[in-house]
N, C-alpha and C positions, 0 to 999 in steps of 0.2 A: 281424273279418271273415275270410273264407277265400276259397279259389279258387271257391267256389260263387257268389260275388258277380259272377263274370264268365262270359260264354258260353265254350263250348269253343273256338270260333274265336279269340276275343280272348285267352283264357288261353294258347293255343298260341303265338300271336304274341308275347305278353309273355314267356313262357319263352325263346323263341328270342332275343329282344332282349337280355334280361338275361344269358343264357348267353354271347352274343357279347361284350357289353361287359365282362363279368367276365373272359373269356379275354384281352381286350385291356388289362385293368387300367385301365379308364376309370371314374373315380368317377362315379356316376350316382344319380338318384332319380326315381321316377315321380311325375308330377303329373296335372293334368287330370281327366277323368271317371273314368278307371281308378283314379287316386289316391283320389278321393272314394269310389268303390265299395268299395275295400279298407279305407280308413281310417275311413269313417263309415257309409255306407248304399249298397247297390247301386242303380245308376241306369243307364239306357240310354246307351250310348256305342258308337261304332263305330271309334274310332281310339285311338292311344296317344300320350301326351305324356310327355317326360322332359327332365330337365336334366342335361347332362354337364359335366365339368370337364376340359378338354383344351387344351393349347397349340395355337395356330393353326398352328404348324409341323408338327403331327401330323395335321391335318385330311385331307390327301391320302391318307396311309397308312390312316387310319380308313375313308375312303370305299372304298378298294380292298378292305379287309378286309370291309366290309359286303357288297359284291357276292359275295365268296367264301363268305360265310355265309348266302346265300339272300335278300339284300335287294336291291332295285333302287332306282335314283334317280328321283325325281319331277321333278327339275330337270336339264336337259341339262348346264349348267355349274354343278355343285353347289358348287364352290369359290367362284366369283364370287358366287353367291347367298348362300353362308354368310358371306362377307366383308361383304356388304351388309346382311344382316338377322340374322346370327348364328343361323341355323336351318338344320338339315340335314333335308331332306324325303326320306323313304324309304317303301318299300312292302315288306311281308313277302310274298314271292312265293307261298309255300305256302298262305297264308290270304287274301291280298289285303288285309290290314289295313294302313291307312296309318299312318305313324309320323312325328311331328314331334319332332326333337331340338333343344332349345335349347342353344346352345354358350355356357355360362355365362362371365361375366366380372365380374359385380358381387359385392361382399362378401355380399349377401343370398343369392345363388345358391350361393356356396361354403358358407355356413352351412346352407342348405336341405339340401344333400347330406350334410354332416357330421352333421346332427341327425336324419336320416331314420329312420323306424321300419322294423322288419323284419317281413315277412310271408312265408309259405311258399305257393307256388303250384306244384302238381305236383312237390313235392320240391325245388323251386328257391327259394332265398332271394331275395326281391325287396325292394329298399329303396324306401320310399314316403315322400314329404314328410310331416312332422307335420301334424296338423290346423291348427295355427296358421299354418304356412307355406303350406298350401293356401289358407287364407282370404286371406292376403296376395296370392298370385298371382291369386286370383279377384277380389279387390277392385280390383286394378290393371286387370284385363281389362274389368270393368264390363259384360259382356254380360248379357242377361236370364237365361240359364242359369247364369251365374256367380253372380248374386245368389241364385238358388234353391239353388245348391250351398253358398253361405255359410250360408244359413238351415238347410240340412240338417245341416251340420257343427255349428252352434251348438245344434241340437236334440238331436243324437245324442251328442256328446262333452262330457263334464263336465270340470271343473277345467282349462279352457283358460287359457293364459297370455295374457290379453288385453292386458297391458301391452306384450308383444312385438309383438302384432298391430298395436296402435295406433301404436307407435313406427315400425315399418317402413312402414305404410300412409301415415303422415304424411310420412315422408321421400320416398316415391315421389310423393305428391301435390304436395309442394313442388318436387321436381326436375322434374316434368312440367308444373308450373304448372296443375294441375287439382284445385283444392280440393274439387270434388265427389266425388272418390274417397274422401277422408276423411269427408266429410259423409254419404255413403251408408252407409259402414261404421257410423258412429255411430247412424244411424237404425235399422239392423238390430240393433245391440247394445241399443239402448233398447227396441225392440220385444220382444226376447228377455227382457229384464228384466221388462217388464210382464206378459208371458205367464207367467213363472215365479212372479210374485207372485200371480197369479190361480189357480194350481193349488191344489186343496184339500189340506190336510195330512192325512196318514193317522195 
């Protein structure tokens, strides 16, 4: 996919975000709807989600830097909010695009960033979570649109490492004591297999 997968407003905010994080040497990867649009198939989305890997002692400096680079805070006490839910809520002032930055702490989040694929948007290199890792994040979230995104990725991307997907989703399901997370994934994978068998061979 290319930058054509995103609106000019969204791509402008994405470039600003990635440029800022790279200048601050903060490891990051794009997830969410933008991630699906770039890694699989364009879909409507109005915000940007990313995972960062940064020590909590650097959060305050990162927030100060964000403001200097044209981002505003969506929470008055951003540090307290980040400590509570490990998310930094920003808005890109020039475009008005809202940005949710997950402050990674789990081994999966570190791997997600390290394994990310590279895309070029307006001459800027953007790291996007792999299709497998996008599926894991979507499986855990379990919203209706996340299920649709999983189906989209399964339909568009071939040669997926489904053993990795199953392993991480099972771990999250066990940790969260929500077996339905893994059950839903298995239903989607089974549906995909059935549809694949029905396709006529050329």
